[in-house]
C-alpha positions as CSV (number, residue, x, y, z in Angstrom):
1,M,0.0,0.0,0.0
2,R,1.4,3.4,-1.0
3,S,1.4,6.3,1.3
4,S,2.2,10.0,0.8
5,S,5.5,10.6,2.7
6,R,4.8,14.4,2.7
7,Q,2.0,16.1,4.6
8,L,0.2,18.5,2.4
9,D,-1.5,21.7,3.5
10,V,-4.8,20.9,1.6
11,A,-6.2,17.9,-0.3
12,I,-9.1,18.7,-2.6
13,V,-11.5,15.9,-3.5
14,G,-13.2,16.6,-6.8
15,S,-12.0,18.0,-10.2
16,G,-14.9,20.1,-11.3
17,P,-14.4,23.8,-12.0
18,A,-14.9,24.8,-8.4
19,G,-12.4,22.2,-7.0
20,L,-9.8,22.9,-9.7
21,S,-10.1,26.7,-9.2
22,A,-9.6,26.2,-5.5
23,A,-6.5,24.0,-6.1
24,L,-5.0,26.6,-8.4
25,S,-5.8,29.5,-6.1
26,L,-4.4,27.9,-3.0
27,K,-1.3,26.7,-4.8
28,Q,-0.8,30.2,-6.2
29,A,-1.1,31.4,-2.6
30,G,1.9,29.2,-1.6
31,L,0.1,26.2,-0.1
32,E,1.0,22.6,-0.9
33,V,-2.1,21.1,-2.5
34,A,-3.1,17.8,-4.2
35,V,-6.3,17.0,-6.1
36,V,-8.0,13.6,-5.8
37,S,-10.2,12.9,-8.8
38,R,-12.3,9.9,-9.7
39,D,-13.1,11.4,-13.2
40,W,-10.5,13.8,-14.6
41,P,-12.0,16.3,-17.1
42,Q,-12.1,15.2,-20.7
43,S,-10.0,17.1,-23.2
44,W,-12.1,19.7,-25.0
45,S,-11.8,20.5,-28.7
46,A,-13.7,23.1,-30.8
47,A,-14.0,20.4,-33.5
48,D,-16.2,18.3,-31.2
49,G,-19.0,20.9,-31.3
50,Y,-20.7,22.7,-28.5
51,D,-21.1,21.2,-25.0
52,L,-24.8,21.3,-24.2
53,R,-24.0,22.5,-20.6
54,V,-22.9,26.1,-20.5
55,V,-22.3,28.5,-17.6
56,A,-22.8,32.2,-17.3
57,L,-19.7,33.5,-15.6
58,A,-20.2,36.8,-13.7
59,P,-17.5,39.5,-13.8
60,D,-16.2,38.5,-10.3
61,A,-15.8,34.9,-11.5
62,V,-13.9,36.1,-14.6
63,A,-11.7,38.3,-12.4
64,L,-10.8,35.1,-10.3
65,L,-10.1,33.1,-13.5
66,S,-7.9,36.0,-14.8
67,H,-6.0,36.0,-11.5
68,L,-5.5,32.3,-11.9
69,Q,-4.1,33.0,-15.4
70,V,-6.6,30.7,-17.2
71,W,-9.1,33.3,-18.5
72,D,-7.1,34.2,-21.6
73,T,-6.9,30.6,-22.7
74,I,-10.7,30.3,-22.3
75,L,-11.2,33.5,-24.4
76,Q,-8.9,32.2,-27.1
77,A,-10.9,29.0,-27.3
78,R,-14.6,30.1,-27.2
79,A,-16.5,32.5,-24.9
80,Q,-19.4,34.8,-25.6
81,P,-19.9,38.1,-23.8
82,V,-23.4,39.0,-22.7
83,L,-23.9,42.7,-23.4
84,G,-27.4,42.9,-22.1
85,M,-30.3,41.0,-20.6
86,C,-34.1,41.2,-20.9
87,I,-36.6,39.4,-18.6
88,E,-40.3,39.2,-19.3
89,E,-43.4,37.3,-18.1
90,A,-45.6,35.3,-20.3
91,D,-48.7,37.2,-19.2
92,S,-47.3,40.7,-19.2
93,A,-46.0,43.2,-21.7
94,T,-43.5,44.6,-19.2
95,R,-39.8,43.9,-19.8
96,L,-37.0,44.3,-17.4
97,C,-33.8,45.0,-19.2
98,F,-30.1,45.5,-18.2
99,D,-27.2,46.8,-20.2
100,A,-23.5,46.1,-19.5
101,A,-22.7,49.8,-19.7
102,E,-24.9,50.4,-16.6
103,S,-22.7,48.0,-14.6
104,G,-19.3,49.5,-15.5
105,E,-18.2,46.1,-16.8
106,P,-17.4,45.1,-20.3
107,A,-20.0,42.4,-20.1
108,L,-22.8,41.3,-17.7
109,A,-21.5,37.8,-18.0
110,W,-19.6,35.4,-20.3
111,I,-21.2,32.2,-21.7
112,V,-18.7,29.4,-21.5
113,E,-19.1,25.7,-22.1
114,L,-18.7,23.7,-18.9
115,G,-16.5,21.1,-20.6
116,L,-14.2,23.9,-22.0
117,L,-13.9,25.5,-18.6
118,A,-13.1,22.2,-16.8
119,D,-10.5,21.3,-19.4
120,K,-8.6,24.6,-19.3
121,L,-8.5,24.5,-15.5
122,A,-7.3,20.8,-15.5
123,R,-4.6,21.6,-18.1
124,A,-3.4,24.6,-16.0
125,W,-3.1,22.4,-12.9
126,V,-1.1,19.8,-14.7
127,E,1.1,22.3,-16.5
128,R,2.0,24.0,-13.2
129,G,3.1,20.7,-11.6
130,G,0.0,20.2,-9.6
131,V,-0.3,16.8,-7.9
132,V,-3.2,14.6,-9.1
133,H,-4.5,11.3,-7.7
134,D,-6.5,10.4,-10.8
135,G,-9.0,7.6,-11.2
136,A,-9.3,7.2,-7.4
137,A,-12.2,7.6,-5.0
138,V,-12.0,8.1,-1.3
139,S,-12.9,5.0,0.7
140,E,-12.2,6.6,4.1
141,L,-11.3,9.9,5.7
142,A,-9.5,9.5,9.1
143,A,-9.3,12.9,10.9
144,G,-6.5,13.1,13.5
145,E,-5.3,15.7,16.0
146,D,-3.1,17.6,13.5
147,H,-3.8,16.1,10.1
148,A,-6.3,13.9,8.1
149,V,-5.6,10.8,6.0
150,L,-7.5,10.1,2.9
151,H,-7.6,6.3,2.1
152,L,-8.1,5.9,-1.6
153,D,-9.6,2.8,-3.3
154,N,-6.4,2.4,-5.3
155,G,-4.4,1.9,-2.2
156,D,-2.9,5.4,-2.0
157,R,-3.0,7.4,1.1
158,V,-3.0,11.2,1.2
159,R,-2.1,13.2,4.3
160,A,-3.2,16.8,4.7
161,K,-3.9,19.4,7.3
162,L,-7.3,20.0,5.6
163,V,-9.5,18.1,3.2
164,V,-11.8,20.2,1.0
165,A,-14.9,18.3,-0.3
166,A,-15.6,19.6,-3.8
167,D,-17.1,16.3,-4.9
168,G,-20.4,17.4,-6.1
169,A,-24.0,17.7,-5.0
170,G,-24.1,14.0,-3.9
171,S,-20.8,14.5,-2.0
172,P,-19.8,11.2,-0.5
173,L,-17.5,13.0,1.9
174,R,-20.4,15.2,3.2
175,V,-22.6,12.1,3.6
176,A,-19.8,10.2,5.4
177,A,-19.3,13.1,7.8
178,G,-23.0,13.0,8.7
179,I,-23.7,16.6,7.5
180,G,-27.4,16.9,6.7
181,V,-28.9,19.0,4.0
182,E,-32.0,21.2,3.5
183,Q,-33.7,20.2,0.3
184,R,-36.4,21.1,-2.1
185,D,-37.2,19.0,-5.1
186,Y,-38.7,21.3,-7.7
187,Q,-40.3,18.4,-9.6
188,Q,-38.8,20.0,-12.7
189,R,-36.2,19.2,-15.2
190,A,-34.1,21.7,-17.2
191,I,-33.9,20.9,-20.9
192,V,-30.7,22.2,-22.6
193,A,-30.0,22.5,-26.3
194,A,-28.4,24.9,-28.8
195,V,-30.9,26.3,-31.2
196,T,-30.8,28.3,-34.5
197,T,-33.2,31.2,-34.6
198,A,-34.5,33.4,-37.5
199,Q,-33.3,36.6,-35.7
200,P,-29.7,37.2,-34.3
201,H,-29.2,37.1,-30.6
202,Q,-27.4,40.5,-30.6
203,Q,-25.2,39.3,-27.7
204,L,-28.2,39.5,-25.4
205,A,-29.5,37.0,-22.8
206,R,-33.2,36.6,-22.6
207,Q,-35.4,35.0,-20.0
208,R,-39.2,34.4,-20.2
209,F,-41.1,33.3,-17.1
210,L,-43.7,30.7,-18.2
211,P,-46.4,29.1,-16.0
212,G,-44.4,25.9,-15.8
213,G,-41.0,27.5,-15.2
214,P,-38.5,29.9,-16.8
215,L,-37.1,29.7,-20.3
216,A,-33.7,31.3,-21.0
217,F,-31.9,32.0,-24.3
218,L,-28.2,32.5,-23.9
219,P,-26.0,33.8,-26.8
220,L,-23.3,31.6,-28.3
221,V,-20.3,32.6,-30.3
222,D,-21.5,30.8,-33.5
223,G,-24.7,32.8,-33.6
224,R,-27.0,30.1,-32.0
225,S,-28.5,30.4,-28.6
226,S,-28.2,27.9,-25.7
227,I,-31.6,27.3,-24.1
228,V,-32.4,26.3,-20.6
229,W,-36.0,25.4,-20.4
230,S,-37.2,24.5,-16.8
231,T,-40.5,22.7,-16.8
232,A,-42.4,20.0,-15.0
233,S,-40.7,16.6,-15.2
234,A,-43.6,15.0,-17.1
235,H,-43.6,17.8,-19.6
236,A,-39.9,17.6,-20.0
237,E,-40.2,13.9,-20.9
238,Q,-42.8,14.8,-23.6
239,L,-40.5,17.4,-25.0
240,L,-37.5,15.1,-25.1
241,G,-39.6,12.5,-27.0
242,L,-40.4,14.9,-29.8
243,D,-38.4,14.9,-33.1
244,D,-36.4,18.1,-33.8
245,A,-39.1,19.7,-35.9
246,G,-41.7,19.1,-33.2
247,F,-39.4,20.4,-30.4
248,C,-38.7,23.6,-32.5
249,R,-42.4,24.2,-32.8
250,A,-43.0,23.6,-29.1
251,L,-40.2,26.0,-28.2
252,G,-41.4,28.6,-30.7
253,S,-44.9,28.5,-29.3
254,V,-43.8,29.5,-25.8
255,S,-41.0,31.9,-26.7
256,S,-43.4,34.4,-28.1
257,G,-41.2,35.3,-31.1
258,M,-38.4,36.3,-28.8
259,L,-35.8,35.6,-31.5
260,G,-38.2,34.8,-34.3
261,E,-38.8,31.3,-35.6
262,I,-36.8,28.4,-34.1
263,L,-35.2,27.0,-37.2
264,A,-33.1,24.0,-35.9
265,S,-32.1,22.4,-32.6
266,S,-29.1,20.3,-31.5
267,P,-29.6,17.1,-29.6
268,R,-31.2,17.7,-26.3
269,A,-30.5,16.7,-22.7
270,A,-32.2,17.3,-19.4
271,F,-31.3,17.3,-15.7
272,P,-33.4,17.4,-12.5
273,L,-33.7,20.6,-10.5
274,H,-33.2,20.8,-6.7
275,M,-32.3,23.3,-4.1
276,Q,-29.9,21.7,-1.6
277,L,-28.1,23.4,1.2
278,A,-25.7,21.8,3.7
279,R,-26.7,22.5,7.3
280,R,-23.0,23.1,8.1
281,Y,-19.9,23.4,6.1
282,Q,-17.3,21.7,8.3
283,A,-16.5,18.5,10.1
284,P,-13.1,17.6,11.7
285,R,-10.4,18.5,9.2
286,L,-13.1,18.7,6.4
287,L,-14.6,21.7,4.6
288,L,-17.4,21.8,2.0
289,L,-17.1,23.8,-1.2
290,G,-19.2,24.4,-4.3
291,D,-22.0,22.0,-5.1
292,A,-21.1,19.8,-2.1
293,A,-22.3,22.8,0.0
294,H,-25.0,24.3,-2.1
295,Q,-27.1,23.7,-5.1
296,V,-29.6,26.3,-6.4
297,H,-32.3,26.7,-9.1
298,P,-30.6,27.8,-12.4
299,L,-33.1,30.6,-13.1
300,A,-30.4,33.2,-12.2
301,G,-27.5,31.3,-13.6
302,Q,-25.5,31.7,-10.3
303,G,-24.7,28.1,-9.4
304,L,-21.0,28.0,-10.4
305,N,-20.6,31.7,-9.5
306,L,-21.5,30.9,-5.9
307,G,-18.9,28.1,-6.0
308,L,-16.2,30.4,-7.3
309,R,-17.0,32.9,-4.5
310,D,-16.4,30.0,-2.1
311,V,-13.0,29.7,-3.7
312,R,-12.2,33.3,-3.2
313,R,-13.2,33.3,0.5
314,L,-11.4,30.0,1.2
315,T,-8.2,31.4,-0.3
316,E,-8.4,34.5,1.8
317,V,-9.0,32.6,5.0
318,L,-6.3,29.9,4.5
319,S,-3.8,32.6,3.3
320,W,-4.5,34.5,6.5
321,A,-4.1,31.4,8.6
322,A,-0.8,30.3,6.9
323,L,0.6,33.8,7.4
324,G,-0.1,33.5,11.1
325,E,1.3,30.0,11.2
326,L,-2.1,28.7,12.4
327,D,-3.4,25.1,11.9
328,L,-5.2,25.2,8.6
329,G,-7.6,22.5,9.6
330,A,-8.5,23.9,13.0
331,S,-12.2,24.5,13.6
332,A,-11.7,28.1,14.6
333,V,-10.0,28.8,11.2
334,L,-12.7,27.0,9.2
335,R,-15.4,29.0,10.9
336,R,-14.0,32.1,9.4
337,Y,-14.9,30.6,6.0
338,E,-18.1,28.8,7.0
339,R,-20.0,31.7,8.7
340,P,-20.0,34.3,5.9
341,Q,-20.2,31.8,3.1
342,R,-23.0,29.7,4.5
343,S,-24.9,32.9,5.2
344,E,-24.4,34.3,1.8
345,N,-25.2,31.1,0.0
346,W,-28.3,30.5,2.1
347,L,-29.6,33.9,1.3
348,A,-28.9,33.6,-2.4
349,A,-30.4,30.1,-2.6
350,H,-33.6,31.2,-0.9
351,A,-33.8,34.3,-3.0
352,F,-33.8,32.2,-6.1
353,D,-36.2,29.8,-4.5
354,G,-38.5,32.7,-3.7
355,L,-38.4,33.9,-7.2
356,E,-39.3,30.5,-8.5
357,R,-42.3,30.3,-6.1
358,W,-43.3,33.9,-6.9
359,F,-43.4,33.5,-10.6
360,A,-45.2,30.2,-10.3
361,I,-48.3,32.1,-9.1
362,N,-50.4,32.6,-12.1
363,E,-53.9,33.4,-10.8
364,G,-55.6,35.5,-8.2
365,P,-54.6,38.6,-6.2
366,L,-51.0,37.5,-5.6
367,A,-50.5,37.2,-9.4
368,Q,-51.7,40.8,-9.8
369,I,-49.4,42.0,-7.0
370,R,-46.5,40.1,-8.7
371,R,-47.2,41.8,-12.0
372,G,-47.4,45.2,-10.3
373,G,-44.1,44.6,-8.5
374,F,-42.4,43.5,-11.6
375,E,-43.5,46.6,-13.5
376,W,-42.3,48.8,-10.6
377,I,-38.8,47.2,-10.6
378,A,-38.7,47.6,-14.4
379,N,-39.3,51.3,-14.0
380,S,-37.1,51.9,-10.9
381,P,-33.5,52.7,-11.7
382,L,-32.6,52.2,-8.0
383,A,-34.1,48.7,-7.9
384,K,-32.5,47.8,-11.3
385,H,-29.1,49.0,-10.1
386,W,-29.3,46.9,-6.9
387,L,-30.3,43.8,-8.9
388,L,-27.5,44.4,-11.3
389,R,-24.9,44.7,-8.6
390,R,-26.1,41.4,-7.0
391,A,-26.0,39.6,-10.4
392,T,-22.5,40.8,-11.3
393,G,-20.9,40.0,-7.9
């Protein structure tokens, strides 16, 4: 059985964008870090076509990736700036629109394929000499007085002062640590596809709140739009069963001519929607990050942005602790990360959850109040500015 002879500062379990960003950020801060990955990101190539899963990276997320010296490689590969955004309701003529110029940023967000982002982060980690335990899963975490030992299913052992669980929404490490979660199953699935439309997207993101859930059109570099259509699970199954022409007709009927006729669609995929929030972010020598700590409704496109804000805070806290020669895995140190991040993520998740519930009200006095409130926000520069600042980080 192999064992790491050197004790690391941090072992990160998981090689998604949040976990790899954390690894790069902590290594850049001077800490000794290793990544444990069961499934290393696949190589991305423009020739393979678009990844159906895309993310909308907020300006603060782009700033972090720039600091990690990976953003330029992403831009050179394929990334679409969002220069404006318009939101509307299916039963109202009111539109709430934002412009990048109002935010003082070059773009409100950047649309990037999830596979592209993961690949560029993974390449950066390897090129900079980052340690990887690839193709291995954690079979046991043993937390000691001054370090933790990860027992991997390939026989390796990894010793570190702190273990960061970035192993996804199902997080085996979180489960093994007995950390419970607050959950809401939306009974919805989000259908994703890339569609060709009669009208150009003009580098604008568009969202339309339908009775069954929100529909978003996100601009892509090749002129198409990536759609995220959140709808009841049974309806999603029906939509997935349609041929391409039938799906384009169904999409066109609910998009209200947002971009004209839907001319063509790529293959489609769907994933279930949940809100899931860990009740605490730490256990002995263990800290949760990204989807392992929080999962939110995609209506605001903030899931990964929240994870990258976790990375920024974690780097600040561990850099501070290292400077003071404190134990990186001490509970008192981890609380400096946990308290603000859990509070911010809880508020964000419940804000998105509240929006989903609010826009799901389609009849009666509350629906009238909602329409009036939406119209007020659309016509209030102060309210629009506040929302814009929240969205851009």
